[in-house]
N, C-alpha and C positions, 0 to 999 in steps of 0.2 A: 605473517601478515597476521593480525590478529581482528576479526571477520568481525563487519559491523551487521552479521544477518541478523544476530541475536541481539538484546538489548543487557547482557551481562558479556561480563570477559570468562572466558571457558578456558582452564590452564592445563585440567585434567589431560591423565593420558588416555590412550588409544591405543588399539592391535593393530599399529602400523608399521614398528621395525622391521617385519619380514617382509611387508607388502612392498611390490614393485609394480608401478601402474605404467604400461605400455612399453614394458622394456628400458623405462626409464628415468623414471621419476620415483625416487626409494621414499616412501612414507614413512614419519616421525611419530612426536607425539600432536594430536588435537588442538588446534590452537582456538575455535571456537565454535557451537553450532547455533543455528537457527531455523526457522522455516523452509528457508529455501533452501538451505546446504550445512555440509559443515566443513570447514577449514580444517588443512594439517599441515603441520610445516616438513615441509619436504626437500630434497635434495636433488638437482637436476645431474644425473652420472655423466650425458653428455659432456654439457657445458661446466661441471664440475661448478656448481653455484647453488646457494638453497633459495630456494622458490617456497609458493604459497602457491598447494593443490586444493582447489577446493570441488565438493564431491557433491553433487547437485542432488537434490531429492527427487527425481522424475519419475519415478516408476506410479505409475495412473491404475486405475482399476479399470478400466475399460482401453480398446485401442486408439482411440480418438482424443482421449485424455492424454494418452503418452505420448502420440502423435502432438499434440499442441504444446505437451511441458517442452518436447525436444526441440522444437521450435523454439520457444521461448527460452529458452536455454543458449540455441545457439546464437540467437542475438544479441543477449547479456553478453554472450565471449566479442560478436563481431561489434557491437556499439562501443564498448569499451575499447577495444582496441583500435578502431578507429578516432580515438582521440589523444595522442604524445601529446600528456601534460602534464607538467611538474603535481600537478593539484591533483591530478586522475589516475588512481592505482594503475598501473601499465600490466596488460596482456600478453604473456609468452606464448600459450600452444592452449589447444585443444583439442582435448581426448577422449576415446572411448575406449574404457575397459571394465570388467568386470561387471558388464550389462548396465554399466553408468557412466553420464558424461560428466567428465573433468576439465575444469580451465585453469590453466596454470596461469598462476598473477607473481609479481613483483614479492618479495619478503619486506613487510614493513614493519619494524623493529620497533614498536609501541605501542600503546595501548590505545583504547576508543577514546574520542570525546567524550563519552558517556560515561567510562569509566575513569576518567581524569576528572571530573566535576565529581562522581561518586568518592573518591576515597580523598581529593585534596579538599573539595567545596568550588562555588560558582565562579568564571571568572569575574574578572574588574570588565566593565564596559570598555573600555582601550583594548584590552585582549581579546577581550568576542569580537569586536569590529575589526580588529586583523585577523581573527580566523575567517571572519565573513566576507573579507574583500581575498581571501584566497579560494573558499568553497563556491564566490561569485564568481572570481575567474574562470572554476572549473566547470561549472554550469552553464556558462554563457559558450565553452568550450565545446561541450557537451551537446547544447542547442544548434549548433553551427554544423554540427553532423546530421544532424533533422532526429536526433532522438529527446528522451525527456527521462530523469530521471526516475521521478514516482515515490520517491521514497529515500528522502533528503532526511535525516534525525541524528542527534548527535553520536547514536552508537552505529552510524553508517559513514562515521568519520574519524579517520586514523591520525594518529601522530608520529611523525617521524623524531626519531630523535633528538634534531636541531629545532623541533618545536613546530616546524610547519605541519599543513593539515593536506590530507589526501582522504578522495570523497571515492569511495567504494561502495559495494555491493550495489550491482545493476541487475538483479535478480527478477524486477519486477520492469526494468527499464522496456520502453517499445518503441520501435522506430516510427518516425511519424512518415511514415508510406501508404498511410490507408489500409495497411493490414492486422488488426486488432485481435491481439493473441490471446485475449481476455471473455469469458463466455460475457456475453453483454448483461450489464448489470452488476457483475461479479466487482466489488469491491476489495484490492488489493493496496496493501501498504500498510502504516500504523496510522491507527485511526484519529490519534490525539495531533500529528503532523500533516493532515491531510488536506486540502484547498476546498473548500465548500463547494464549490462547483463540479469535484468530482463525488464527492458524498452527493448530492445531488441529482449525480449523472449528466450532468451537462459537460460539453466539450473542456476539455486539460490542453494548458498550452506552458508555455516557458511560464509564464505568471502565477504558475501554479505550482514552480518550484521554487521561487521566489517568495509565495508560500509558507512552504515548507521551512525554508531559506531565515523566515523573519521569526517563524516557533522555535526553530533552532537555534536562533540569535537568544529568546527570552529566555527559554530553558536553561541555557548553558551560564546566561549570567543572573539568573533568579533561582535556579535552583530544581524547578517544575514547570513542568507545560501548561503555559494556561489555561488550554482546554478539556486538561488530562480532569477524568470525573470517575465513579467510583465502578459505573459499569459501560460497555459498548455502546448501547442506544443514548445513553446519556451524553457521551462524547461525543455522536453524530450531532447529536442536537447542540451542542456547545457551539462545535464548527461552524453549524448552518445558521445559527441565529443570533448566538449570544456574544456579547462582547467581549474581547481576552481579559481575563484577570493580570494584571500586567505589575510586576513588582517596582517598588520604589530604585530596589539596585540598579535596575535600567540607566537610571540617571541621563546621560547626554544620548545615551543608544534606544530613549524611549521613542522620538519622534520618525525615527524611519523602522523603527519595529513596528509601531502602529501604523503607519504607511503602508507597508508589507503586507497586512491582517487586515488590510481592508475585504470586506466580503465578496464585493463583483471583481473580478478581474482587470474589468476594464478603468477600475480608480485607481488601482496600486500603481506606482512609480516606473519608469524605466529602468534597465539595469545601469545604466550610465546616472541617472540621478542618485540610486542608491550608494554607485561606486562613489561617490561624490560626498556623500554624507559619514558615511563609513570611514573614509580616508578623512574626515574632518575628527571624527571621536578616536581614530587610531592614533592620530598624530597630535591629540591631548586638545583641541582647538573644540570653540563652543559651536555649536548644532545650530545650523539654520531656521528657517521658517516650517511646519507644515511639508513635506514633501506635495508635488502637486502630481497630479496622475497621468500616466503618461498618453499624448495627445497626437505623436504623429503614428499613424498605422498603415500597414503597407497591405494594400489589397489581400485577400485571398488568390495562391496561383500555386503550382506545382512549380519544386524544386527546381529552378536555374537561373542561368548566369545573370537575368535581369534582374534578379534578385537579391544580389550580391551586393552588399554594400561594406566600405571600410569606416571604420571608426577608430578613434583612439581609445588606448585603453589604459589604465592608470592603476599602479598597485602601488602598493606601499614599499619600500626600501626597508633593510636594518635601521636606518637611523629614524626610519618616520618619515620623510619625505616622499610626494608621490612622485613616480618616476613614467613619464610617458614610455609608452612602445605600443609600436604599429599594431594591429589586430583585424583581421576579414574576419567578417559573421554575416550567415546567410538568415535570412528571414523565415521562422517557421508559422504553415498554416497547416492547420489540419484539414481535411477534404472535408471535413462535417462542418465545417467552421461559416460555410457561408449563408447558413440559415441565422435569422433573428438572433439574439441572444442579450437582450437588456437585460441588465439587474435582477429585474423580476422573475425572469425566467430560471435564475438561478437556485429559487426556494420552493420547497414544498408549502403549496397553497393549503394548507393544511384547515380540512374540516372538522376536525376533534383531534387534540394530542391529550393524552393524559397518561400522566406518569402516578401508578400505582403500587402502592407496598402489598405485596404477598407472600412476606413471610421469606423466608433464608431460600428457597427457591422459586418464588414468584419472581423476582428480579423486576428489572423495568420492560414498561411496556411502550412501546411508540408507535403513533399512526399517519399518516398523513396522504395526501393526497397529490398528486405531483399536478405541475400547470400541463394543460391538453396543445401539444403542438401541430400534431400530424392527422389526430382521430379523435373527435371531439365525442365521439361515442364510446372512447375509451377511458376507463376510470381506474389509477393506478395509488396504492396505497404501500405504505412500509411496512411489514411487521417483525415484533420478536418471538421467535417462537422456543418455547425454553424443552428440558431434555424431561423434565420429572415431572408436567401437569399434564400428559394424557393430551388426547384429541384437545384442540384449541380454534375457536371456530373465527372467522376473519367478516369481522360483523360492517364492519369501514364499509364494503360494497356488498352488492346483492345480485346472485345468479339465476338468470333466465335460462330457458330451454333457448338451445339454440347460440347461448353466449361462448365464446372463445375464453377460454383461462388459461394465463398462464402465470405460473410463479419462477422466479429467480432467485436464486441463491445468491446473496449479497457479503457475506461475512459471518463471521463464528468459527467455533467450536464445541463439543461437547463429546458426552463420553457415557458410554452403555453399563458403565462400570467405575467407578473414580478409584475404586481401590486396586486395580489389577488390569484396566483397559486402558491406551493410550488413548490421547483427543483426536477426533476425524472431523471432518466438515461433512456438508451435505451428502454425500456420495455414499456415505457409512464405510467400513472397514473394508480393505480389501479379502482376498479367500482366504489368505492362510491365516489373518488376523482373525476374521469371523470363525474361524472354524476353533477357535479357542473358548469361544462361548456355546459351542455343539451340547453339550448338557443342558442349557436354560433356552433350547428353541421354541421351546413353549411359550414363551416371550414374545416372541415375533407378531407381529400384526400380517403381515406379508410374508412366509418364510422364502419365498426365490429370492426375496431382498436381503441384503447384507443387515447384521445391526448397525445402528447408528445413520441409517438412510432415511432421510426426509422423507416422509410419506402425504400424499395427498387424498383426501376424499370428498366427495358431494352428499351429505348427509342430506337427507330428507327424498334423496332419490331412492327409488327401492331398486336394487340389487346393484347400485352402484358401484364399481371398482374402485379398488384402493389401489393407486397410482405411486411408482416409484421418482421421486422430482430428480435427485442427483442435483448436477449444476441449473441446471433450467427443463422446463415440463409445460406443454399446452399442449388441451383438449379441448373437444366441444362436449358444454353441457347438455347431458340425456333427459334433464327436468330442471322443474326450481327447486333450489337446495341452497345451501348454506358448504361453504367452503372450510374444510378442518384440514389444522396441520397438524403433524404427531413427528414423533421417532420413532424409529420401527425396532421399539423393546417397551412399546406402553400396554401390554397385554396383562390382565389381572392385577398385581401388585405390582407388579416388574420394574417398574421405572424409579423406585425409591433411592434407588444407589446412583442414578444416575447424575449429572452434574453438568454444565455449560446453555448457553443457547446461540441460537443463527438469526441471524437477521438476513430476511427475504423482500422481495417484492412481488406482489401480486397486482396482474393490469386485467381487467374483466372489457373486452370489448364487447358492446350490448349488439344485438342483432338487429335491423333496420327497422 
């Protein structure tokens, strides 16, 4: 299996030949690396068969973070194991060995869809539509067991030797049972393939995976994601607000892609309508009129037998003709979906959006005010914190004595020394990695926090403490001031070798 975890195909060697996992799985070479784990070619000595072993990167900086990652990894295996489907990677086992979790999967002997396009060029509209049908079938099977994939992209699609597609990398999948494993406000996934409702913090559902399918089709057919921009904040802005840049190469595939990429999930077509149109294109027939939005809705309710419906599922056989098969699926409804969520609620109501060119280290700055739903006293803005800029004020909101201030990490990575240190997120380096910079500890603003940790301080307030944000911070303002954010490596001139940026959300609930 070649991992869809990363955006490249890794065929390098690794120290696996002498390692035996759980007394059963013999590791060989590394097949792929990514943010969620490393995939090894392995051999199941008990059943004498080749397998893929995914070594999950679950070591967190604290006990709570570690528990969260362990639970997320366990649910990854459970979610996939519950989907026996020819276009969903098969899961054989989940074991703990060497203080890590390992997911043992079927070995798919073939490249990722991203690698295929990179090596051989974009797919034809007919071929892209055929792959799209297989992925649509896989997604419906995933949705039927109450799960969302949440990271559909070409790098997470493997191609078997016969050319059939296999959906893989459920590293950020979330079971739809009300147990949200990611930190509130945290964005996980590939930004350019992420649906607008996920970018804006609204509820995600099956329609969000269909959006990502639309971006995937446009990418493999046109050679480039329609929302890719030079920097992360600009990409988020494009996903949330801008129309997709679709290539002429899409041809007859264009109407279905345009329908899948409608900003509001309510305006996107049903899976059945998408299947019909993809079938037309795959069979070489002319497309129909623009796809209508899905109009039949199931009232939000817990997963139950009453919510089960049966529908015909159509796939494309080798000869290109549609073949009807029976399929039973269960409607999904997030537990928060009872809230009103009209199209306008999917947008940030920007009080001011500025894109500033600030040199090599300046990057892009994106700020906006989120719609207020629950507490009219709360103002929420999005900020991008640069690693090499020192303390950066959050000027879009004012903080007064008694206000509750909340800072939430959203996405991004940075490094305290781009020549020698790895990238890290808002929690900063783990203890062992932090020791590598022991000689530069005078560069820390907060000695007790690790290098790379996101810090916050209320400037203008006498003796205001410097807070470590980690993934989320909430505190009560001791006076009137301006919230400032920065990396724990900004004392003196220490930040000159820093690189990267973090996207965060800042919420201020004003006192009554």
